[in-house]
C-alpha positions in Angstrom: 84.6 -20.5 22.6 83.3 -17.0 23.3 85.8 -14.2 23.7 84.6 -11.8 26.5 87.6 -9.4 26.6 91.0 -9.0 25.2 93.8 -7.0 26.6 97.6 -7.1 25.8 98.3 -9.3 28.9 94.9 -10.9 29.6 92.1 -12.4 27.7 88.8 -13.7 29.3 87.2 -16.6 27.4 84.0 -18.5 27.9 84.6 -22.2 27.1 82.0 -25.0 26.6 82.6 -28.1 28.7 83.8 -29.9 25.5 86.4 -27.2 24.8 87.6 -27.2 28.5 87.8 -31.0 28.3 90.0 -30.9 25.2 92.3 -28.4 26.9 92.6 -30.5 30.0 93.1 -33.7 28.0 96.1 -32.0 26.2 97.6 -30.7 29.4 97.2 -34.1 31.2 98.8 -36.0 28.3 101.6 -33.5 28.2 102.2 -33.9 32.0 102.0 -37.7 31.8 98.8 -38.1 33.7 97.1 -39.6 30.8 98.4 -42.2 28.2 98.8 -41.0 24.7 96.3 -42.3 22.1 97.3 -45.7 20.5 96.0 -44.3 17.0 95.0 -41.2 15.5 92.0 -39.3 17.1 88.7 -39.7 15.5 87.7 -37.1 12.9 85.3 -35.2 15.1 87.8 -34.9 17.9 90.5 -33.8 15.5 88.1 -31.2 14.1 87.4 -29.8 17.6 91.0 -29.6 18.4 91.8 -27.8 15.2 89.0 -25.3 15.7 90.0 -24.7 19.4 93.6 -24.2 18.3 92.5 -21.7 15.5 90.3 -19.8 18.0 93.0 -19.5 20.6 95.5 -18.4 17.8 93.0 -15.7 16.9 92.7 -14.4 20.5 96.5 -14.3 20.8 96.7 -12.3 17.7 94.2 -9.9 19.1 96.2 -9.6 22.3 99.2 -8.9 20.3 97.4 -6.2 18.3 96.2 -4.6 21.5 99.7 -4.6 22.9 100.8 -2.6 19.8 97.9 -0.1 19.9 
């Protein structure tokens, strides 16, 4: 994920197809369009989800900081 710009109410991100796929899978599963996994995700997929979650959290923190500035 590449952060292109951050403002208090808007962030522009560049996502790889893999990152976009992870986000879409999570949304589809939450909406019931996709069945939940029968077992834990593979280590590589788990690591990708963890990294993406951390990166998105960092962007949100930057948005919050911009709102306070």
